[in-house]
C-alpha positions in Angstrom: 188.3 17.1 71.4 187.6 17.9 74.8 185.0 20.5 75.9 184.1 23.0 77.9 180.3 23.6 79.5 179.5 26.2 81.8 176.3 27.0 83.1 174.6 30.3 83.6 171.8 31.1 86.3 169.5 34.1 86.8 168.9 34.4 90.7 167.7 37.8 90.0 164.6 39.2 90.3 164.2 40.1 87.0 165.2 39.0 83.3 169.1 39.2 82.9 170.8 39.5 79.3 173.9 36.9 78.1 175.5 37.9 74.8 178.0 35.4 73.5 180.5 37.4 71.0 181.9 37.5 68.5 178.3 35.4 67.0 176.7 37.7 68.2 173.8 35.9 69.6 172.0 37.5 72.8 169.9 35.6 75.3 167.2 36.8 77.8 167.1 34.6 81.1 163.7 34.8 83.0 163.8 34.4 87.0 165.2 30.7 87.6 166.6 30.1 84.0 170.0 28.9 83.0 172.1 29.2 80.0 174.6 26.3 79.4 177.3 26.6 77.0 179.6 24.1 75.5 182.5 24.8 73.3 185.6 23.2 72.2 188.4 23.2 75.1 191.3 25.3 74.1 194.8 23.7 74.8 195.9 25.9 77.5 194.1 29.2 79.2 190.3 29.8 80.0 188.0 28.2 77.6 185.7 31.8 78.2 186.1 35.0 79.4 183.0 36.6 81.2 182.6 40.7 80.9 180.0 42.3 82.7 178.2 45.0 81.3 176.1 45.6 84.1 174.3 44.0 86.8 171.8 42.5 84.5 173.9 41.9 81.2 177.0 40.1 80.6 179.3 39.1 77.8 180.9 35.5 77.0 183.9 36.0 74.9 185.0 32.3 74.2 188.6 31.7 73.3 187.7 28.9 70.3 185.8 31.3 67.7 186.6 28.5 65.2 183.2 26.9 65.8 179.6 27.8 67.1 178.8 27.3 70.5 176.1 24.4 71.4 173.5 26.8 73.8 171.3 25.0 76.0 168.8 27.1 77.9 167.3 25.0 80.9 168.9 22.2 79.7 166.9 22.4 76.0 168.2 23.6 72.5 168.5 27.3 72.6 167.8 27.5 69.1 165.3 30.3 68.1 165.7 31.9 71.5 168.1 34.5 70.7 168.5 37.8 68.6 171.7 39.6 66.8 172.9 42.2 69.3 177.1 43.1 69.6 178.3 44.8 72.5 181.6 45.0 71.3 183.0 45.9 67.6 185.3 43.7 65.8 
């Protein structure tokens, strides 16, 4: 199975927040931090849709919602670094 990998980097002067839905997991990235998502690549179309809530919050909606994504923060496992927060109703 092919994998999609996407990295988001915080180049702002303060924290940004990335929510992965429908899980819903939310991560805070401090300036200079990066978050990498690894998902199964869909047969066609985009692997992710990214929606900006505002200049410091974005929501990532993966095309394949059947599995849990692998999430890395600064290249290491992000286990224990998230909290439950959902922007959009199911």
